[in-house]
A tleap script that builds the chain and sets N, CA, C and O, in Angstrom:
source leaprc.protein.ff14SB
mol = sequence {
  NMET ALA GLU THR ARG ASP GLU GLN PRO GLY
  LYS ARG PRO ALA HIE CYS ARG CYS CYS PHE
  PRO ALA LEU ARG LEU VAL VAL TYR ILE ALA
  ALA LEU ALA LEU ALA VAL VAL ALA ARG ASN
  VAL LEU LEU LEU GLY PHE ALA ALA VAL LEU
  ILE ALA VAL LEU ILE ASN ALA VAL ILE SER
  ARG GLY ALA ARG PHE LEU HIE LEU PRO ARG
  TRP LEU GLY MET ILE LEU LEU PHE ILE LEU
  VAL VAL GLY VAL GLY GLY LEU SER LEU TRP
  LEU LEU ALA GLY PRO LEU ILE GLU GLN THR
  GLN THR LEU LEU ASP ARG LEU PRO ALA ALA
  PHE ASP GLN LEU MET ALA ARG LEU LYS GLY
  TRP PHE PRO GLY MET MET GLY ASN GLY GLN
  GLY ASN CGLY
}
set mol.1.N position { -41.763 -25.197 44.296 }
set mol.1.CA position { -42.059 -25.789 45.578 }
set mol.1.C position { -42.558 -24.727 46.531 }
set mol.1.O position { -41.857 -23.759 46.828 }
set mol.2.N position { -43.699 -24.905 46.977 }
set mol.2.CA position { -44.280 -23.946 47.915 }
set mol.2.C position { -44.121 -24.495 49.318 }
set mol.2.O position { -44.212 -25.700 49.553 }
set mol.3.N position { -43.881 -23.582 50.242 }
set mol.3.CA position { -43.731 -24.002 51.641 }
set mol.3.C position { -45.101 -24.218 52.235 }
set mol.3.O position { -46.035 -23.451 52.003 }
set mol.4.N position { -45.194 -25.271 52.998 }
set mol.4.CA position { -46.481 -25.586 53.598 }
set mol.4.C position { -46.628 -24.936 54.965 }
set mol.4.O position { -47.731 -24.863 55.507 }
set mol.5.N position { -45.532 -24.469 55.517 }
set mol.5.CA position { -45.610 -23.849 56.837 }
set mol.5.C position { -45.760 -22.343 56.695 }
set mol.5.O position { -45.519 -21.779 55.628 }
set mol.6.N position { -46.160 -21.701 57.783 }
set mol.6.CA position { -46.309 -20.252 57.783 }
set mol.6.C position { -45.014 -19.548 58.158 }
set mol.6.O position { -44.996 -18.328 58.320 }
set mol.7.N position { -43.957 -20.289 58.292 }
set mol.7.CA position { -42.713 -19.703 58.767 }
set mol.7.C position { -41.895 -19.201 57.600 }
set mol.7.O position { -42.027 -19.680 56.474 }
set mol.8.N position { -41.045 -18.226 57.886 }
set mol.8.CA position { -40.166 -17.689 56.863 }
set mol.8.C position { -38.927 -18.563 56.758 }
set mol.8.O position { -38.509 -19.167 57.746 }
set mol.9.N position { -38.331 -18.638 55.564 }
set mol.9.CA position { -37.119 -19.436 55.424 }
set mol.9.C position { -35.976 -18.824 56.247 }
set mol.9.O position { -35.827 -17.603 56.292 }
set mol.10.N position { -35.179 -19.668 56.889 }
set mol.10.CA position { -34.044 -19.196 57.675 }
set mol.10.C position { -34.380 -18.915 59.132 }
set mol.10.O position { -33.465 -18.773 59.943 }
set mol.11.N position { -35.610 -18.832 59.485 }
set mol.11.CA position { -36.003 -18.602 60.879 }
set mol.11.C position { -36.306 -19.931 61.539 }
set mol.11.O position { -36.807 -20.859 60.904 }
set mol.12.N position { -35.997 -20.008 62.813 }
set mol.12.CA position { -36.290 -21.229 63.559 }
set mol.12.C position { -37.775 -21.309 63.864 }
set mol.12.O position { -38.451 -20.290 64.001 }
set mol.13.N position { -38.269 -22.525 63.967 }
set mol.13.CA position { -39.674 -22.685 64.383 }
set mol.13.C position { -39.854 -22.192 65.824 }
set mol.13.O position { -38.877 -22.063 66.563 }
set mol.14.N position { -41.047 -21.928 66.205 }
set mol.14.CA position { -41.350 -21.365 67.523 }
set mol.14.C position { -40.911 -22.304 68.638 }
set mol.14.O position { -40.434 -21.844 69.675 }
set mol.15.N position { -41.062 -23.611 68.444 }
set mol.15.CA position { -40.690 -24.537 69.505 }
set mol.15.C position { -39.174 -24.564 69.689 }
set mol.15.O position { -38.716 -24.854 70.795 }
set mol.16.N position { -38.373 -24.277 68.664 }
set mol.16.CA position { -36.915 -24.246 68.792 }
set mol.16.C position { -36.425 -22.948 69.412 }
set mol.16.O position { -35.408 -22.940 70.106 }
set mol.17.N position { -37.130 -21.854 69.173 }
set mol.17.CA position { -36.707 -20.573 69.732 }
set mol.17.C position { -36.777 -20.579 71.252 }
set mol.17.O position { -35.963 -19.923 71.902 }
set mol.18.N position { -37.716 -21.294 71.827 }
set mol.18.CA position { -37.806 -21.335 73.282 }
set mol.18.C position { -36.945 -22.453 73.864 }
set mol.18.O position { -36.605 -22.415 75.046 }
set mol.19.N position { -36.591 -23.443 73.053 }
set mol.19.CA position { -35.838 -24.591 73.541 }
set mol.19.C position { -34.356 -24.286 73.675 }
set mol.19.O position { -33.747 -24.674 74.672 }
set mol.20.N position { -33.750 -23.600 72.699 }
set mol.20.CA position { -32.312 -23.374 72.703 }
set mol.20.C position { -31.831 -22.510 73.873 }
set mol.20.O position { -30.806 -22.843 74.467 }
set mol.21.N position { -32.512 -21.424 74.234 }
set mol.21.CA position { -32.040 -20.673 75.414 }
set mol.21.C position { -32.112 -21.499 76.696 }
set mol.21.O position { -31.244 -21.373 77.560 }
set mol.22.N position { -33.120 -22.330 76.826 }
set mol.22.CA position { -33.213 -23.178 78.016 }
set mol.22.C position { -32.086 -24.207 78.029 }
set mol.22.O position { -31.493 -24.473 79.074 }
set mol.23.N position { -31.797 -24.779 76.876 }
set mol.23.CA position { -30.698 -25.739 76.776 }
set mol.23.C position { -29.362 -25.053 77.045 }
set mol.23.O position { -28.495 -25.615 77.713 }
set mol.24.N position { -29.201 -23.849 76.529 }
set mol.24.CA position { -27.987 -23.083 76.765 }
set mol.24.C position { -27.824 -22.790 78.261 }
set mol.24.O position { -26.718 -22.881 78.795 }
set mol.25.N position { -28.901 -22.447 78.919 }
set mol.25.CA position { -28.853 -22.185 80.362 }
set mol.25.C position { -28.457 -23.444 81.132 }
set mol.25.O position { -27.672 -23.371 82.077 }
set mol.26.N position { -28.991 -24.584 80.737 }
set mol.26.CA position { -28.634 -25.849 81.395 }
set mol.26.C position { -27.149 -26.150 81.199 }
set mol.26.O position { -26.475 -26.594 82.128 }
set mol.27.N position { -26.643 -25.909 79.989 }
set mol.27.CA position { -25.221 -26.150 79.721 }
set mol.27.C position { -24.362 -25.209 80.557 }
set mol.27.O position { -23.355 -25.639 81.119 }
set mol.28.N position { -24.736 -23.940 80.654 }
set mol.28.CA position { -23.971 -22.985 81.473 }
set mol.28.C position { -23.971 -23.380 82.945 }
set mol.28.O position { -22.936 -23.307 83.607 }
set mol.29.N position { -25.113 -23.796 83.455 }
set mol.29.CA position { -25.195 -24.205 84.863 }
set mol.29.C position { -24.361 -25.458 85.096 }
set mol.29.O position { -23.688 -25.570 86.121 }
set mol.30.N position { -24.398 -26.405 84.155 }
set mol.30.CA position { -23.590 -27.622 84.292 }
set mol.30.C position { -22.102 -27.286 84.249 }
set mol.30.O position { -21.323 -27.855 85.015 }
set mol.31.N position { -21.691 -26.371 83.367 }
set mol.31.CA position { -20.286 -25.973 83.291 }
set mol.31.C position { -19.855 -25.278 84.570 }
set mol.31.O position { -18.745 -25.502 85.053 }
set mol.32.N position { -20.717 -24.440 85.124 }
set mol.32.CA position { -20.398 -23.761 86.382 }
set mol.32.C position { -20.292 -24.764 87.524 }
set mol.32.O position { -19.387 -24.660 88.352 }
set mol.33.N position { -21.192 -25.722 87.582 }
set mol.33.CA position { -21.133 -26.748 88.626 }
set mol.33.C position { -19.864 -27.574 88.495 }
set mol.33.O position { -19.232 -27.899 89.500 }
set mol.34.N position { -19.485 -27.918 87.274 }
set mol.34.CA position { -18.249 -28.666 87.056 }
set mol.34.C position { -17.033 -27.856 87.467 }
set mol.34.O position { -16.091 -28.398 88.045 }
set mol.35.N position { -17.045 -26.559 87.175 }
set mol.35.CA position { -15.924 -25.698 87.573 }
set mol.35.C position { -15.825 -25.597 89.087 }
set mol.35.O position { -14.720 -25.577 89.631 }
set mol.36.N position { -16.958 -25.533 89.777 }
set mol.36.CA position { -16.938 -25.464 91.241 }
set mol.36.C position { -16.404 -26.765 91.824 }
set mol.36.O position { -15.605 -26.750 92.761 }
set mol.37.N position { -16.842 -27.878 91.274 }
set mol.37.CA position { -16.396 -29.173 91.773 }
set mol.37.C position { -14.909 -29.382 91.485 }
set mol.37.O position { -14.179 -29.921 92.317 }
set mol.38.N position { -14.474 -28.958 90.318 }
set mol.38.CA position { -13.098 -29.211 89.903 }
set mol.38.C position { -12.182 -28.017 90.127 }
set mol.38.O position { -11.130 -27.928 89.493 }
set mol.39.N position { -12.553 -27.095 91.014 }
set mol.39.CA position { -11.746 -25.883 91.187 }
set mol.39.C position { -10.345 -26.192 91.700 }
set mol.39.O position { -9.392 -25.511 91.322 }
set mol.40.N position { -10.202 -27.196 92.546 }
set mol.40.CA position { -8.861 -27.533 93.024 }
set mol.40.C position { -7.983 -28.043 91.894 }
set mol.40.O position { -6.798 -27.715 91.820 }
set mol.41.N position { -8.569 -28.845 91.017 }
set mol.41.CA position { -7.806 -29.348 89.877 }
set mol.41.C position { -7.458 -28.197 88.936 }
set mol.41.O position { -6.342 -28.127 88.422 }
set mol.42.N position { -8.416 -27.291 88.712 }
set mol.42.CA position { -8.153 -26.145 87.848 }
set mol.42.C position { -7.071 -25.247 88.441 }
set mol.42.O position { -6.186 -24.787 87.720 }
set mol.43.N position { -7.135 -24.996 89.741 }
set mol.43.CA position { -6.109 -24.172 90.379 }
set mol.43.C position { -4.742 -24.840 90.329 }
set mol.43.O position { -3.729 -24.174 90.113 }
set mol.44.N position { -4.713 -26.138 90.525 }
set mol.44.CA position { -3.447 -26.871 90.447 }
set mol.44.C position { -2.868 -26.804 89.038 }
set mol.44.O position { -1.664 -26.608 88.867 }
set mol.45.N position { -3.714 -26.964 88.036 }
set mol.45.CA position { -3.260 -26.854 86.654 }
set mol.45.C position { -2.758 -25.452 86.331 }
set mol.45.O position { -1.744 -25.296 85.651 }
set mol.46.N position { -3.463 -24.434 86.817 }
set mol.46.CA position { -3.046 -23.049 86.601 }
set mol.46.C position { -1.701 -22.779 87.271 }
set mol.46.O position { -0.832 -22.132 86.687 }
set mol.47.N position { -1.531 -23.271 88.488 }
set mol.47.CA position { -0.260 -23.095 89.189 }
set mol.47.C position { 0.867 -23.824 88.458 }
set mol.47.O position { 1.984 -23.313 88.381 }
set mol.48.N position { 0.590 -24.996 87.930 }
set mol.48.CA position { 1.611 -25.746 87.192 }
set mol.48.C position { 2.046 -24.986 85.948 }
set mol.48.O position { 3.233 -24.949 85.623 }
set mol.49.N position { 1.088 -24.380 85.250 }
set mol.49.CA position { 1.443 -23.600 84.050 }
set mol.49.C position { 2.279 -22.388 84.436 }
set mol.49.O position { 3.260 -22.074 83.763 }
set mol.50.N position { 1.901 -21.705 85.512 }
set mol.50.CA position { 2.681 -20.544 85.962 }
set mol.50.C position { 4.107 -20.933 86.345 }
set mol.50.O position { 5.061 -20.244 85.984 }
set mol.51.N position { 4.249 -22.031 87.071 }
set mol.51.CA position { 5.585 -22.484 87.467 }
set mol.51.C position { 6.395 -22.880 86.233 }
set mol.51.O position { 7.589 -22.592 86.156 }
set mol.52.N position { 5.755 -23.535 85.275 }
set mol.52.CA position { 6.464 -23.925 84.050 }
set mol.52.C position { 6.940 -22.703 83.276 }
set mol.52.O position { 8.057 -22.699 82.758 }
set mol.53.N position { 6.115 -21.671 83.189 }
set mol.53.CA position { 6.511 -20.446 82.493 }
set mol.53.C position { 7.666 -19.780 83.231 }
set mol.53.O position { 8.608 -19.298 82.602 }
set mol.54.N position { 7.601 -19.751 84.548 }
set mol.54.CA position { 8.678 -19.151 85.342 }
set mol.54.C position { 9.990 -19.921 85.163 }
set mol.54.O position { 11.048 -19.324 84.962 }
set mol.55.N position { 9.909 -21.232 85.237 }
set mol.55.CA position { 11.121 -22.055 85.069 }
set mol.55.C position { 11.693 -21.873 83.666 }
set mol.55.O position { 12.909 -21.767 83.503 }
set mol.56.N position { 10.834 -21.838 82.661 }
set mol.56.CA position { 11.306 -21.649 81.289 }
set mol.56.C position { 12.008 -20.307 81.133 }
set mol.56.O position { 13.050 -20.228 80.484 }
set mol.57.N position { 11.448 -19.249 81.722 }
set mol.57.CA position { 12.072 -17.927 81.612 }
set mol.57.C position { 13.436 -17.908 82.295 }
set mol.57.O position { 14.399 -17.370 81.748 }
set mol.58.N position { 13.519 -18.492 83.485 }
set mol.58.CA position { 14.793 -18.508 84.206 }
set mol.58.C position { 15.833 -19.313 83.441 }
set mol.58.O position { 16.977 -18.879 83.311 }
set mol.59.N position { 15.453 -20.469 82.937 }
set mol.59.CA position { 16.408 -21.317 82.215 }
set mol.59.C position { 16.840 -20.653 80.907 }
set mol.59.O position { 18.019 -20.698 80.556 }
set mol.60.N position { 15.911 -20.042 80.189 }
set mol.60.CA position { 16.262 -19.392 78.919 }
set mol.60.C position { 17.235 -18.242 79.137 }
set mol.60.O position { 18.246 -18.140 78.442 }
set mol.61.N position { 16.934 -17.383 80.096 }
set mol.61.CA position { 17.833 -16.249 80.364 }
set mol.61.C position { 19.163 -16.715 80.914 }
set mol.61.O position { 20.212 -16.195 80.535 }
set mol.62.N position { 19.129 -17.692 81.806 }
set mol.62.CA position { 20.381 -18.219 82.363 }
set mol.62.C position { 21.235 -18.878 81.307 }
set mol.62.O position { 22.457 -18.732 81.319 }
set mol.63.N position { 20.614 -19.604 80.390 }
set mol.63.CA position { 21.359 -20.278 79.329 }
set mol.63.C position { 22.001 -19.263 78.388 }
set mol.63.O position { 23.131 -19.456 77.939 }
set mol.64.N position { 21.281 -18.183 78.091 }
set mol.64.CA position { 21.858 -17.144 77.233 }
set mol.64.C position { 22.965 -16.381 77.940 }
set mol.64.O position { 24.006 -16.095 77.349 }
set mol.65.N position { 22.738 -16.050 79.214 }
set mol.65.CA position { 23.709 -15.245 79.958 }
set mol.65.C position { 24.988 -16.024 80.248 }
set mol.65.O position { 26.092 -15.497 80.110 }
set mol.66.N position { 24.827 -17.286 80.651 }
set mol.66.CA position { 25.992 -18.097 81.025 }
set mol.66.C position { 26.515 -18.952 79.870 }
set mol.66.O position { 27.514 -19.653 80.032 }
set mol.67.N position { 25.862 -18.906 78.715 }
set mol.67.CA position { 26.245 -19.695 77.539 }
set mol.67.C position { 26.282 -21.193 77.864 }
set mol.67.O position { 27.245 -21.893 77.551 }
set mol.68.N position { 25.208 -21.657 78.498 }
set mol.68.CA position { 25.081 -23.065 78.862 }
set mol.68.C position { 23.965 -23.703 78.044 }
set mol.68.O position { 23.052 -23.002 77.608 }
set mol.69.N position { 24.016 -25.010 77.828 }
set mol.69.CA position { 22.866 -25.679 77.213 }
set mol.69.C position { 21.678 -25.703 78.180 }
set mol.69.O position { 21.843 -25.624 79.397 }
set mol.70.N position { 20.483 -25.814 77.605 }
set mol.70.CA position { 19.262 -25.775 78.446 }
set mol.70.C position { 19.245 -26.896 79.467 }
set mol.70.O position { 18.832 -26.676 80.605 }
set mol.71.N position { 19.681 -28.094 79.093 }
set mol.71.CA position { 19.622 -29.213 80.026 }
set mol.71.C position { 20.507 -28.962 81.236 }
set mol.71.O position { 20.157 -29.348 82.351 }
set mol.72.N position { 21.652 -28.320 81.026 }
set mol.72.CA position { 22.516 -28.008 82.157 }
set mol.72.C position { 21.916 -26.899 83.014 }
set mol.72.O position { 22.053 -26.907 84.237 }
set mol.73.N position { 21.256 -25.951 82.367 }
set mol.73.CA position { 20.553 -24.903 83.114 }
set mol.73.C position { 19.443 -25.469 83.979 }
set mol.73.O position { 19.228 -25.012 85.101 }
set mol.74.N position { 18.732 -26.475 83.452 }
set mol.74.CA position { 17.669 -27.114 84.235 }
set mol.74.C position { 18.240 -27.827 85.454 }
set mol.74.O position { 17.683 -27.744 86.548 }
set mol.75.N position { 19.347 -28.522 85.259 }
set mol.75.CA position { 19.971 -29.239 86.379 }
set mol.75.C position { 20.461 -28.253 87.431 }
set mol.75.O position { 20.271 -28.476 88.627 }
set mol.76.N position { 21.093 -27.159 86.994 }
set mol.76.CA position { 21.586 -26.156 87.953 }
set mol.76.C position { 20.443 -25.484 88.702 }
set mol.76.O position { 20.551 -25.229 89.901 }
set mol.77.N position { 19.350 -25.195 88.005 }
set mol.77.CA position { 18.194 -24.598 88.678 }
set mol.77.C position { 17.605 -25.570 89.691 }
set mol.77.O position { 17.233 -25.159 90.791 }
set mol.78.N position { 17.513 -26.839 89.344 }
set mol.78.CA position { 17.001 -27.840 90.276 }
set mol.78.C position { 17.890 -27.926 91.518 }
set mol.78.O position { 17.387 -27.974 92.641 }
set mol.79.N position { 19.196 -27.946 91.320 }
set mol.79.CA position { 20.129 -27.997 92.462 }
set mol.79.C position { 19.986 -26.742 93.316 }
set mol.79.O position { 20.026 -26.821 94.544 }
set mol.80.N position { 19.822 -25.594 92.682 }
set mol.80.CA position { 19.658 -24.338 93.428 }
set mol.80.C position { 18.376 -24.352 94.258 }
set mol.80.O position { 18.392 -23.975 95.430 }
set mol.81.N position { 17.269 -24.783 93.658 }
set mol.81.CA position { 15.987 -24.801 94.379 }
set mol.81.C position { 16.034 -25.786 95.543 }
set mol.81.O position { 15.591 -25.459 96.644 }
set mol.82.N position { 16.562 -26.983 95.313 }
set mol.82.CA position { 16.661 -27.979 96.388 }
set mol.82.C position { 17.605 -27.487 97.478 }
set mol.82.O position { 17.337 -27.684 98.664 }
set mol.83.N position { 18.703 -26.852 97.090 }
set mol.83.CA position { 19.653 -26.342 98.084 }
set mol.83.C position { 19.053 -25.232 98.938 }
set mol.83.O position { 19.228 -25.229 100.157 }
set mol.84.N position { 18.351 -24.293 98.315 }
set mol.84.CA position { 17.721 -23.204 99.073 }
set mol.84.C position { 16.623 -23.763 99.979 }
set mol.84.O position { 16.486 -23.332 101.124 }
set mol.85.N position { 15.840 -24.722 99.474 }
set mol.85.CA position { 14.797 -25.334 100.313 }
set mol.85.C position { 15.383 -26.086 101.494 }
set mol.85.O position { 14.884 -25.976 102.614 }
set mol.86.N position { 16.442 -26.850 101.248 }
set mol.86.CA position { 17.086 -27.585 102.342 }
set mol.86.C position { 17.709 -26.657 103.367 }
set mol.86.O position { 17.601 -26.899 104.569 }
set mol.87.N position { 18.360 -25.597 102.909 }
set mol.87.CA position { 18.950 -24.624 103.830 }
set mol.87.C position { 17.871 -23.939 104.668 }
set mol.87.O position { 18.058 -23.720 105.865 }
set mol.88.N position { 16.746 -23.603 104.043 }
set mol.88.CA position { 15.644 -22.977 104.779 }
set mol.88.C position { 15.105 -23.914 105.850 }
set mol.88.O position { 14.873 -23.494 106.983 }
set mol.89.N position { 14.904 -25.179 105.498 }
set mol.89.CA position { 14.424 -26.138 106.496 }
set mol.89.C position { 15.431 -26.307 107.632 }
set mol.89.O position { 15.042 -26.393 108.797 }
set mol.90.N position { 16.706 -26.353 107.305 }
set mol.90.CA position { 17.734 -26.528 108.325 }
set mol.90.C position { 17.770 -25.332 109.280 }
set mol.90.O position { 17.946 -25.503 110.486 }
set mol.91.N position { 17.602 -24.121 108.737 }
set mol.91.CA position { 17.626 -22.930 109.580 }
set mol.91.C position { 16.356 -22.776 110.407 }
set mol.91.O position { 16.404 -22.250 111.519 }
set mol.92.N position { 15.239 -23.221 109.886 }
set mol.92.CA position { 13.956 -23.028 110.575 }
set mol.92.C position { 13.562 -24.200 111.456 }
set mol.92.O position { 12.649 -24.065 112.270 }
set mol.93.N position { 14.213 -25.338 111.322 }
set mol.93.CA position { 13.794 -26.532 112.058 }
set mol.93.C position { 13.947 -26.355 113.559 }
set mol.93.O position { 13.052 -26.739 114.311 }
set mol.94.N position { 15.054 -25.785 114.018 }
set mol.94.CA position { 15.273 -25.619 115.457 }
set mol.94.C position { 14.209 -24.766 116.124 }
set mol.94.O position { 13.573 -25.226 117.073 }
set mol.95.N position { 13.985 -23.516 115.655 }
set mol.95.CA position { 12.932 -22.696 116.267 }
set mol.95.C position { 11.543 -23.309 116.119 }
set mol.95.O position { 10.716 -23.167 117.019 }
set mol.96.N position { 11.270 -23.984 115.010 }
set mol.96.CA position { 9.959 -24.592 114.823 }
set mol.96.C position { 9.714 -25.715 115.819 }
set mol.96.O position { 8.622 -25.820 116.378 }
set mol.97.N position { 10.706 -26.544 116.044 }
set mol.97.CA position { 10.571 -27.627 117.027 }
set mol.97.C position { 10.403 -27.054 118.424 }
set mol.97.O position { 9.581 -27.545 119.197 }
set mol.98.N position { 11.168 -26.025 118.757 }
set mol.98.CA position { 11.077 -25.400 120.085 }
set mol.98.C position { 9.697 -24.787 120.308 }
set mol.98.O position { 9.108 -24.958 121.375 }
set mol.99.N position { 9.182 -24.079 119.311 }
set mol.99.CA position { 7.871 -23.453 119.458 }
set mol.99.C position { 6.755 -24.500 119.520 }
set mol.99.O position { 5.776 -24.316 120.242 }
set mol.100.N position { 6.894 -25.576 118.783 }
set mol.100.CA position { 5.899 -26.645 118.849 }
set mol.100.C position { 5.891 -27.289 120.226 }
set mol.100.O position { 4.823 -27.593 120.758 }
set mol.101.N position { 7.063 -27.501 120.811 }
set mol.101.CA position { 7.135 -28.077 122.151 }
set mol.101.C position { 6.520 -27.139 123.188 }
set mol.101.O position { 5.818 -27.594 124.092 }
set mol.102.N position { 6.776 -25.833 123.067 }
set mol.102.CA position { 6.164 -24.855 123.974 }
set mol.102.C position { 4.647 -24.871 123.834 }
set mol.102.O position { 3.934 -24.811 124.836 }
set mol.103.N position { 4.149 -24.950 122.609 }
set mol.103.CA position { 2.707 -25.013 122.390 }
set mol.103.C position { 2.110 -26.254 123.047 }
set mol.103.O position { 1.079 -26.169 123.714 }
set mol.104.N position { 2.752 -27.402 122.861 }
set mol.104.CA position { 2.233 -28.638 123.452 }
set mol.104.C position { 2.276 -28.594 124.974 }
set mol.104.O position { 1.421 -29.192 125.626 }
set mol.105.N position { 3.259 -27.892 125.558 }
set mol.105.CA position { 3.323 -27.766 127.015 }
set mol.105.C position { 2.232 -26.855 127.547 }
set mol.105.O position { 1.689 -27.112 128.622 }
set mol.106.N position { 1.898 -25.795 126.821 }
set mol.106.CA position { 0.927 -24.805 127.302 }
set mol.106.C position { -0.509 -25.128 126.932 }
set mol.106.O position { -1.428 -24.540 127.503 }
set mol.107.N position { -0.732 -26.025 126.016 }
set mol.107.CA position { -2.074 -26.308 125.527 }
set mol.107.C position { -3.031 -26.846 126.595 }
set mol.107.O position { -4.172 -26.386 126.632 }
set mol.108.N position { -2.649 -27.786 127.463 }
set mol.108.CA position { -3.603 -28.256 128.482 }
set mol.108.C position { -4.058 -27.156 129.433 }
set mol.108.O position { -5.236 -27.090 129.784 }
set mol.109.N position { -3.126 -26.284 129.858 }
set mol.109.CA position { -3.511 -25.194 130.759 }
set mol.109.C position { -4.439 -24.217 130.052 }
set mol.109.O position { -5.390 -23.725 130.659 }
set mol.110.N position { -4.183 -23.926 128.781 }
set mol.110.CA position { -5.050 -23.019 128.025 }
set mol.110.C position { -6.437 -23.625 127.852 }
set mol.110.O position { -7.436 -22.909 127.918 }
set mol.111.N position { -6.509 -24.930 127.631 }
set mol.111.CA position { -7.807 -25.590 127.490 }
set mol.111.C position { -8.579 -25.530 128.808 }
set mol.111.O position { -9.786 -25.288 128.804 }
set mol.112.N position { -7.901 -25.745 129.931 }
set mol.112.CA position { -8.561 -25.649 131.240 }
set mol.112.C position { -9.074 -24.233 131.492 }
set mol.112.O position { -10.177 -24.062 132.012 }
set mol.113.N position { -8.290 -23.218 131.132 }
set mol.113.CA position { -8.748 -21.834 131.284 }
set mol.113.C position { -9.964 -21.566 130.421 }
set mol.113.O position { -10.897 -20.894 130.861 }
set mol.114.N position { -9.968 -22.079 129.199 }
set mol.114.CA position { -11.117 -21.899 128.313 }
set mol.114.C position { -12.359 -22.555 128.899 }
set mol.114.O position { -13.437 -21.961 128.882 }
set mol.115.N position { -12.223 -23.767 129.414 }
set mol.115.CA position { -13.381 -24.452 129.993 }
set mol.115.C position { -13.892 -23.715 131.225 }
set mol.115.O position { -15.104 -23.618 131.421 }
set mol.116.N position { -12.999 -23.196 132.053 }
set mol.116.CA position { -13.426 -22.434 133.228 }
set mol.116.C position { -14.174 -21.172 132.805 }
set mol.116.O position { -15.187 -20.814 133.407 }
set mol.117.N position { -13.681 -20.506 131.779 }
set mol.117.CA position { -14.348 -19.291 131.295 }
set mol.117.C position { -15.714 -19.624 130.716 }
set mol.117.O position { -16.674 -18.889 130.946 }
set mol.118.N position { -15.820 -20.727 129.963 }
set mol.118.CA position { -17.112 -21.122 129.402 }
set mol.118.C position { -18.096 -21.522 130.487 }
set mol.118.O position { -19.291 -21.253 130.367 }
set mol.119.N position { -17.604 -22.171 131.562 }
set mol.119.CA position { -18.491 -22.517 132.673 }
set mol.119.C position { -19.008 -21.271 133.358 }
set mol.119.O position { -20.140 -21.258 133.842 }
set mol.120.N position { -18.191 -20.206 133.410 }
set mol.120.CA position { -18.651 -18.941 133.987 }
set mol.120.C position { -19.700 -18.268 133.122 }
set mol.120.O position { -20.639 -17.666 133.642 }
set mol.121.N position { -19.553 -18.363 131.824 }
set mol.121.CA position { -20.510 -17.728 130.918 }
set mol.121.C position { -21.801 -18.530 130.787 }
set mol.121.O position { -22.884 -17.950 130.702 }
set mol.122.N position { -21.697 -19.858 130.770 }
set mol.122.CA position { -22.848 -20.725 130.573 }
set mol.122.C position { -22.906 -21.761 131.698 }
set mol.122.O position { -22.603 -22.931 131.463 }
set mol.123.N position { -23.289 -21.360 132.915 }
set mol.123.CA position { -23.211 -22.306 134.032 }
set mol.123.C position { -24.175 -23.488 133.907 }
set mol.123.O position { -23.831 -24.588 134.340 }
set mol.124.N position { -25.342 -23.309 133.346 }
set mol.124.CA position { -26.302 -24.405 133.263 }
set mol.124.C position { -26.007 -25.359 132.124 }
set mol.124.O position { -26.458 -26.504 132.154 }
set mol.125.N position { -25.274 -24.928 131.136 }
set mol.125.CA position { -25.067 -25.744 129.947 }
set mol.125.C position { -23.833 -26.631 130.047 }
set mol.125.O position { -23.771 -27.643 129.349 }
set mol.126.N position { -22.861 -26.308 130.867 }
set mol.126.CA position { -21.587 -26.999 130.871 }
set mol.126.C position { -21.596 -28.262 131.711 }
set mol.126.O position { -20.796 -29.158 131.442 }
set mol.127.N position { -22.426 -28.381 132.681 }
set mol.127.CA position { -22.442 -29.572 133.531 }
set mol.127.C position { -21.280 -29.550 134.513 }
set mol.127.O position { -20.545 -28.568 134.617 }
set mol.128.N position { -21.136 -30.657 135.228 }
set mol.128.CA position { -20.094 -30.721 136.239 }
set mol.128.C position { -18.907 -31.597 135.802 }
set mol.128.O position { -18.009 -31.855 136.604 }
set mol.129.N position { -18.893 -32.042 134.582 }
set mol.129.CA position { -17.778 -32.818 134.076 }
set mol.129.C position { -17.912 -34.317 134.329 }
set mol.129.O position { -17.043 -35.085 133.917 }
set mol.130.N position { -18.987 -34.753 135.002 }
set mol.130.CA position { -19.186 -36.172 135.258 }
set mol.130.C position { -20.242 -36.685 134.289 }
set mol.130.O position { -21.223 -36.000 134.001 }
set mol.131.N position { -20.033 -37.872 133.802 }
set mol.131.CA position { -20.964 -38.459 132.831 }
set mol.131.C position { -22.258 -38.911 133.502 }
set mol.131.O position { -22.329 -39.039 134.724 }
set mol.132.N position { -23.270 -39.146 132.687 }
set mol.132.CA position { -24.553 -39.593 133.190 }
set mol.132.C position { -24.632 -41.103 133.285 }
set mol.132.O position { -25.615 -41.656 133.778 }
set mol.133.N position { -23.614 -41.749 132.820 }
set mol.133.CA position { -23.873 -43.143 132.753 }
set mol.133.C position { -22.899 -44.055 133.229 }
set mol.133.O position { -23.110 -45.267 133.177 }
savepdb mol mol.pdb
quit
């Protein structure tokens, strides 16, 4: 059997040699666009894996050290995390509420000062505060 083409066996035809790099480039650009669009999902998945590895390490070491079954270690870790989170919220709630109230009290005066300063910098652009209509 003689080959009718001028090409060597095992080599791609000329039209395929130029097509595959272009197709590869399109696939890379599509993958990059998908990664940009789905970056929040990817970051969330990455964070979930990191947290799972951390929880597994804590439970494994705690179970070995305290000679507890894993399920009991998981329950104790959950109680510890919820307890520390609740205690933190309880300790921080008072100052946070107080600072938020101070911010809400001072915000109108700060906004008026900002508007006065902007009127000084841009007198023709700010107008007199009355509508045209």
